[in-house]
DOPAKOL-575892 format. One record per residue (C-alpha): residue in three letters; x, y, z. Coordinates in steps of 0.1 Angstrom, whole numbers, plus 5000, padded with zeros to 4 digits. Layout:
aa,east,north,up
ALA,X,Y,Z
...
! end
This chain:
aa,east,north,up
MET,3963,2572,1099
LYS,3975,2576,1065
LYS,3983,2606,1048
SER,3992,2611,1007
PHE,4011,2643,1003
ILE,4022,2644,0966
VAL,4041,2677,0958
THR,4056,2681,0922
VAL,4082,2709,0918
LEU,4097,2724,0886
GLY,4121,2756,0897
ILE,4106,2765,0926
PHE,4108,2750,0963
LEU,4076,2744,0985
ALA,4078,2740,1021
MET,4047,2728,1038
THR,4039,2711,1071
VAL,4025,2674,1071
GLY,3992,2674,1087
SER,3978,2707,1075
VAL,3974,2727,1045
TYR,3987,2761,1038
ALA,3980,2785,1011
TYR,4010,2790,0983
THR,4012,2813,0955
SER,4030,2802,0920
HIS,4036,2797,0884
TYR,4025,2761,0883
GLY,4013,2735,0903
PRO,4007,2701,0906
THR,3976,2679,0896
GLU,3958,2653,0903
THR,3955,2641,0941
ILE,3979,2666,0958
TYR,3967,2659,0995
TYR,3943,2632,1012
ASP,3935,2625,1048
GLN,3924,2594,1049
ALA,3910,2597,1084
LYS,3892,2629,1082
ALA,3879,2626,1044
TYR,3846,2608,1033
ASN,3860,2577,1013
GLY,3842,2573,0978
TYR,3846,2583,0942
THR,3845,2610,0925
ILE,3831,2620,0888
PHE,3838,2654,0866
ASN,3838,2662,0830
PRO,3869,2685,0822
LEU,3847,2713,0801
ALA,3873,2715,0771
THR,3880,2677,0762
GLY,3844,2654,0765
THR,3855,2624,0786
THR,3836,2620,0820
TYR,3867,2607,0846
LEU,3854,2585,0876
ILE,3887,2587,0902
ASP,3890,2574,0933
MET,3904,2589,0960
GLU,3940,2588,0956
GLY,3931,2603,0921
ASN,3932,2567,0904
VAL,3908,2564,0874
VAL,3881,2535,0881
HIS,3858,2544,0849
THR,3856,2565,0821
TRP,3827,2582,0794
SER,3836,2594,0759
LEU,3805,2615,0742
PRO,3787,2602,0714
ALA,3804,2613,0680
GLY,3791,2648,0670
ARG,3784,2659,0705
SER,3803,2683,0720
ILE,3806,2689,0755
CYS,3792,2672,0787
LEU,3786,2704,0812
HIS,3786,2673,0842
ALA,3770,2639,0849
ARG,3759,2625,0883
PHE,3747,2588,0888
LEU,3707,2579,0899
ASP,3697,2551,0924
ASN,3688,2530,0894
GLY,3726,2531,0883
ASN,3729,2547,0855
LEU,3741,2582,0847
LEU,3721,2611,0841
ARG,3742,2639,0820
SER,3733,2671,0796
ILE,3754,2674,0766
ARG,3757,2695,0736
ASP,3746,2692,0701
PRO,3757,2715,0674
LEU,3738,2704,0646
LEU,3712,2710,0671
GLU,3717,2743,0678
ASN,3727,2752,0641
LYS,3691,2738,0634
TYR,3667,2760,0660
HIS,3694,2788,0661
SER,3701,2784,0698
GLN,3726,2779,0721
GLY,3729,2757,0753
ASP,3735,2718,0761
GLY,3699,2708,0745
VAL,3704,2673,0754
VAL,3699,2652,0787
GLN,3704,2618,0787
GLU,3704,2586,0810
VAL,3734,2567,0803
ASP,3746,2528,0817
TRP,3783,2517,0828
ASP,3790,2512,0793
GLY,3775,2542,0778
ASN,3751,2531,0760
VAL,3717,2552,0760
ILE,3688,2546,0785
TRP,3669,2574,0776
GLU,3672,2612,0757
VAL,3655,2639,0753
GLU,3663,2671,0731
SER,3649,2701,0743
HIS,3653,2724,0708
PRO,3622,2704,0692
LEU,3601,2715,0721
GLY,3607,2748,0716
ARG,3633,2755,0743
GLY,3669,2756,0748
GLN,3682,2734,0777
HIS,3714,2744,0794
HIS,3734,2741,0827
ASP,3712,2715,0851
PHE,3691,2691,0853
ARG,3671,2665,0873
LYS,3654,2632,0879
ILE,3624,2633,0901
TRP,3595,2613,0914
ASN,3563,2637,0906
ASN,3541,2630,0933
GLN,3508,2640,0916
LEU,3517,2612,0890
GLN,3534,2589,0906
GLU,3560,2584,0879
TYR,3596,2595,0875
THR,3598,2631,0853
TYR,3628,2649,0843
ILE,3633,2687,0851
MET,3657,2711,0836
ILE,3665,2749,0829
VAL,3656,2761,0795
GLY,3656,2797,0780
LYS,3630,2812,0756
THR,3624,2839,0733
LEU,3607,2869,0747
PRO,3600,2897,0720
GLU,3601,2928,0727
ALA,3565,2935,0724
ASP,3558,2913,0752
ALA,3586,2931,0775
LEU,3571,2964,0768
ALA,3533,2948,0778
LEU,3549,2936,0812
GLY,3563,2974,0816
ALA,3595,2971,0807
ASP,3614,3003,0808
PRO,3622,3008,0767
SER,3655,3025,0775
LYS,3669,2995,0795
LEU,3656,2969,0764
GLY,3689,2969,0747
VAL,3694,2967,0713
ALA,3679,2933,0700
GLY,3652,2933,0731
MET,3652,2898,0747
ASP,3657,2876,0718
GLY,3673,2841,0734
GLY,3660,2847,0770
PRO,3647,2844,0797
ASP,3653,2812,0818
GLY,3627,2790,0833
VAL,3623,2754,0843
ILE,3604,2726,0823
GLU,3589,2690,0829
VAL,3590,2663,0806
ASN,3579,2627,0813
SER,3596,2594,0801
GLU,3584,2599,0768
GLY,3601,2632,0762
LYS,3568,2654,0767
LEU,3568,2688,0782
ILE,3540,2685,0808
TRP,3551,2716,0831
GLU,3565,2745,0827
TRP,3574,2777,0848
HIS,3589,2808,0840
LEU,3604,2840,0860
VAL,3595,2862,0835
ASP,3557,2855,0842
HIS,3557,2866,0880
THR,3566,2903,0877
ILE,3566,2934,0895
GLN,3573,2969,0884
ASP,3566,3007,0892
PHE,3580,3022,0858
ASP,3545,3019,0840
PRO,3513,3023,0860
THR,3490,3017,0827
LYS,3507,2978,0829
LEU,3482,2952,0854
ASN,3519,2944,0875
PHE,3522,2979,0885
GLY,3529,2982,0917
VAL,3548,2986,0951
VAL,3581,2966,0945
ALA,3589,2964,0983
ASP,3555,2952,0988
HIS,3555,2920,0966
PRO,3585,2896,0977
GLU,3573,2870,0954
LYS,3574,2887,0923
MET,3607,2898,0901
ASP,3609,2936,0896
ILE,3615,2935,0855
ASN,3631,2969,0855
TYR,3657,2959,0885
GLY,3695,2970,0874
GLN,3700,2969,0836
GLY,3664,2952,0837
LEU,3662,2936,0801
GLY,3687,2953,0787
ASP,3715,2930,0809
GLY,3711,2908,0775
ASP,3709,2877,0803
TRP,3682,2885,0823
GLN,3681,2864,0852
HIS,3705,2835,0839
LEU,3691,2803,0857
ASN,3725,2785,0862
SER,3712,2755,0886
LEU,3685,2739,0902
ASP,3668,2714,0925
TYR,3643,2692,0938
ASN,3625,2686,0971
GLN,3598,2653,0971
GLU,3591,2659,1002
LEU,3579,2697,1001
ASP,3573,2692,0964
GLN,3591,2723,0953
ILE,3616,2732,0930
ALA,3650,2760,0938
ALA,3666,2778,0911
ASN,3695,2801,0910
GLY,3701,2829,0893
ARG,3730,2842,0883
THR,3726,2878,0874
PHE,3709,2892,0905
CYS,3726,2871,0929
GLU,3698,2851,0948
PHE,3679,2818,0941
TYR,3646,2810,0943
VAL,3620,2784,0956
ILE,3586,2777,0940
ASP,3560,2755,0949
HIS,3559,2724,0923
GLY,3530,2707,0939
ALA,3508,2738,0938
SER,3514,2743,0903
PHE,3512,2710,0888
VAL,3476,2705,0891
SER,3465,2680,0865
THR,3463,2642,0874
PRO,3466,2611,0855
ALA,3432,2608,0844
ASP,3433,2646,0832
PHE,3462,2631,0807
ALA,3446,2607,0799
ALA,3417,2622,0789
ASP,3430,2648,0771
PHE,3467,2653,0773
ASP,3474,2688,0762
ALA,3441,2702,0778
ALA,3461,2684,0810
VAL,3494,2701,0800
ALA,3479,2739,0792
ALA,3463,2734,0828
ASN,3496,2727,0845
VAL,3515,2758,0824
ALA,3482,2780,0834
ALA,3492,2774,0870
ALA,3523,2778,0871
THR,3521,2814,0852
GLY,3498,2825,0881
SER,3500,2832,0916
ALA,3504,2793,0928
GLY,3539,2798,0902
ASP,3547,2831,0923
LEU,3583,2830,0947
ILE,3576,2814,0983
TYR,3613,2823,0992
ARG,3643,2841,0978
PHE,3679,2844,0993
GLY,3705,2867,0982
ASN,3701,2896,0976
PRO,3674,2915,0986
GLN,3682,2950,0967
VAL,3665,2930,0938
TYR,3632,2937,0960
ASP,3640,2968,0975
ALA,3640,2957,1011
ALA,3679,2964,1018
VAL,3697,2995,1024
SER,3713,3012,0996
PHE,3736,2999,0979
TRP,3779,3003,0978
THR,3779,3019,1014
GLU,3804,3020,1043
VAL,3795,3033,1080
ASP,3823,3029,1105
HIS,3846,3004,1082
VAL,3813,2980,1082
TYR,3806,2973,1042
SER,3769,2970,1036
PRO,3763,2964,0999
GLY,3725,2967,1002
ASP,3724,2931,1025
GLU,3737,2911,0999
GLN,3749,2877,1004
MET,3762,2860,0973
TRP,3779,2874,0944
TYR,3772,2857,0910
SER,3762,2824,0928
HIS,3762,2787,0913
ASP,3748,2754,0919
ILE,3717,2758,0943
GLN,3706,2723,0964
TRP,3689,2714,0995
ILE,3713,2691,1013
GLY,3698,2657,1010
GLY,3680,2673,0972
ALA,3668,2655,0945
ASN,3697,2627,0932
ALA,3718,2631,0962
PRO,3733,2599,0971
TRP,3722,2600,1006
SER,3688,2613,1017
ALA,3684,2645,1043
SER,3680,2628,1072
GLU,3715,2612,1069
LEU,3731,2638,1060
PRO,3740,2666,1088
GLY,3726,2703,1076
GLY,3696,2677,1059
GLY,3671,2701,1042
ASN,3693,2735,1046
PHE,3703,2750,1014
LEU,3741,2752,1002
ILE,3752,2770,0973
PHE,3786,2780,0962
ASP,3791,2821,0963
ASN,3816,2830,0939
GLY,3825,2863,0947
SER,3833,2879,0915
ASN,3820,2910,0915
ARG,3825,2913,0954
GLY,3844,2945,0950
HIS,3829,2963,0980
GLU,3852,2944,1000
GLY,3882,2958,0981
HIS,3890,2920,0968
THR,3874,2888,0957
TYR,3869,2854,0966
SER,3847,2822,0972
ALA,3825,2809,0999
VAL,3803,2781,1006
LEU,3769,2794,1023
GLU,3746,2770,1042
ILE,3711,2783,1048
ASN,3685,2776,1070
PRO,3655,2794,1052
TYR,3634,2791,1087
ILE,3656,2810,1110
LEU,3635,2838,1126
ASP,3661,2860,1141
ASN,3694,2860,1160
THR,3679,2838,1188
GLY,3678,2813,1163
ALA,3641,2804,1161
LEU,3627,2787,1141
SER,3594,2793,1120
GLN,3570,2764,1103
ASP,3570,2781,1074
TYR,3600,2804,1050
VAL,3614,2835,1067
ASN,3622,2869,1047
PRO,3658,2869,1048
PRO,3655,2906,1057
ALA,3632,2899,1085
ALA,3655,2875,1098
GLY,3684,2898,1104
TYR,3725,2903,1098
ILE,3750,2900,1124
MET,3783,2914,1121
ALA,3809,2889,1107
GLY,3845,2897,1103
SER,3859,2906,1066
MET,3889,2893,1053
PHE,3912,2920,1054
GLY,3900,2935,1086
GLY,3867,2954,1092
GLN,3833,2941,1097
LYS,3804,2929,1068
LYS,3770,2920,1072
GLN,3760,2884,1074
SER,3721,2870,1074
ASN,3711,2852,1108
GLN,3697,2825,1082
VAL,3740,2813,1072
VAL,3743,2788,1098
TRP,3780,2777,1081
SER,3801,2789,1058
TYR,3838,2784,1041
GLN,3863,2809,1028
SER,3901,2803,1028
LEU,3921,2822,1049
SER,3935,2837,1019
PRO,3914,2849,0992
THR,3942,2834,0964
SER,3937,2800,0971
PHE,3898,2799,0966
TYR,3888,2819,0940
SER,3864,2804,0910
TRP,3850,2836,0891
TYR,3828,2812,0874
ILE,3808,2779,0873
SER,3814,2756,0902
GLY,3797,2737,0927
CYS,3793,2718,0967
GLU,3778,2692,0982
ARG,3776,2676,1018
MET,3788,2644,1023
PRO,3772,2616,1056
ASN,3801,2626,1078
GLY,3795,2664,1076
ASN,3825,2673,1053
THR,3817,2691,1021
VAL,3832,2686,0989
VAL,3840,2716,0970
CYS,3845,2724,0931
SER,3863,2756,0926
GLY,3852,2752,0892
ALA,3873,2778,0871
HIS,3907,2757,0881
GLY,3897,2731,0883
HIS,3900,2726,0916
PHE,3885,2704,0942
PHE,3888,2700,0976
GLU,3873,2684,1009
VAL,3871,2702,1038
THR,3859,2693,1073
ALA,3826,2710,1094
ASP,3857,2728,1117
LYS,3873,2739,1081
GLU,3900,2718,1078
VAL,3911,2710,1044
VAL,3914,2670,1043
TRP,3918,2664,1004
GLU,3925,2684,0974
TYR,3927,2673,0933
VAL,3933,2692,0908
ASN,3921,2682,0870
PRO,3950,2675,0847
ASP,3929,2671,0814
THR,3931,2703,0792
PRO,3928,2716,0755
ALA,3964,2715,0754
GLY,3966,2680,0765
VAL,3968,2664,0803
LEU,3992,2680,0822
LYS,4011,2671,0855
LEU,4017,2709,0862
MET,3992,2733,0855
PRO,4003,2770,0848
ASP,3989,2799,0862
ASN,3965,2814,0835
SER,3949,2778,0841
GLY,3917,2796,0855
MET,3911,2809,0817
GLY,3894,2775,0805
GLY,3924,2758,0803
ASN,3914,2728,0830
SER,3878,2742,0840
VAL,3852,2716,0855
PHE,3815,2729,0860
ARG,3809,2706,0889
CYS,3819,2676,0906
HIS,3802,2646,0925
ARG,3813,2624,0950
PHE,3798,2592,0953
GLY,3803,2563,0985
PRO,3816,2529,0977
ASP,3779,2518,0979
HIS,3766,2534,0957
PRO,3741,2512,0938
ALA,3760,2526,0901
PHE,3793,2502,0913
VAL,3774,2470,0926
GLY,3787,2445,0903
LYS,3812,2471,0884
ASP,3849,2468,0882
MET,3861,2494,0903
THR,3903,2485,0899
PRO,3924,2510,0901
LYS,3941,2518,0865
GLY,3963,2545,0871
LYS,3961,2582,0870
ILE,3953,2599,0840
THR,3987,2614,0835
ASP,3996,2577,0838
ARG,3971,2569,0815
ALA,3974,2595,0788
GLY,4014,2585,0786
VAL,4025,2618,0793
GLU,4059,2619,0780
LYS,4064,2654,0764
ILE,4047,2669,0794
GLN,4071,2706,0788
ASP,4065,2707,0749
LYS,4024,2705,0758
LEU,4031,2730,0786
GLU,4047,2757,0762
GLN,4022,2750,0735
PHE,3993,2757,0756
LEU,4011,2788,0772
ALA,4017,2800,0739
GLN,3982,2802,0729
! end
């Protein structure tokens, strides 16, 4: 069994036991691969994009660079990229010229590129009247029997339209909802919009009885309370930050950061136009799809994370007998919702332990009820009926499935949904916490690869919660660093998400996979201390 253990020391001494990983605190920490248990980790290649530098890296388990991609001139950030089964790389990038032209922020451009960076396919969302951001997938459309692309977008909601939906005027904010709320669009291979869904079209409210969507919020978990919390005055109502697609179910999952819950909608029920319909009248076919997605066919069929939002939980921030119960909330500021084995995953659900369950990164950034913050990864089985583990054929509303009392990190207990079938959090909140971005994904051997995004910290953990691989991104605005300072979490080496692919993935067939040295080696880092001091002085 091979174990690689690499630690660089600057003015401190770190004593650690070979064969296990213990958390430690320091002002400087080593970058790149710092731990690798070859016998237990899933061997493969990891791809990631440092948010601030514009280079996409593909590395092996030892941290050696195998390949890189650069951004085209004039385009700034690649948020994340993933390989497709056809071997191409699917990525989103930001174009400042488009943002200025259309007065809309976001990534804006989704591309397929080949191994050499040549653009195979591209769509710009701004000309479609939408601002693409955060996440995207290439999917097989069951109705059309062809590949299409789905992506998160934002659109403008004028104040008059918000009031027509029963929005509380005191919660609109100064500028109303210019620039939001979020939804999902689908485009075909020609870049034409063919389907669209927005959460704001599926609302309930108990504020204005003169509006058609007036009703009892608790009676309509399939709808979103437009006035929950700060309502539209939040300035970023819902903020969808991730999505996935399940071809077998023909459903889409999307995560809403603001209210700390994710949603599932029925794409199959709301995509009603056939190939013949599109051939006869393309615009009419699109209109029929949009109308269906706007109506009841586009309502939520499952939601998880924060039942307070639809009045299905106890009161907010209560403590009884040292049991913290923040409205039965299960997630805080979550990211990267996915089906295990969902769209564009390197393996099908049948090849992955937990296949078909949901996996999500719980940032925990406003988890103040426990007296501290920490992040966690949750695996959720949405069909669990109760504490016996019995399963339903249909989705079960999480409050109906009930809760168990689970231990909290610093003593006491917390309520955990019976639908949470596996979770991971570190033994110490200081060793695993990312207040924003981040992601996770399941491997064929049952391990889970995690991206703690704020600190550019990737690690792999077994089903038994043993860390078996660990890597820290060294690429920052200050240059490539062999030692990362403790303020790296303020955006220095942040990574939105990383992805692991097996060595037999189609993208690697016939390619030169020869290790080409570490990022720090390739960058020729000979004045690392100078770069570090410059970075800290900012």
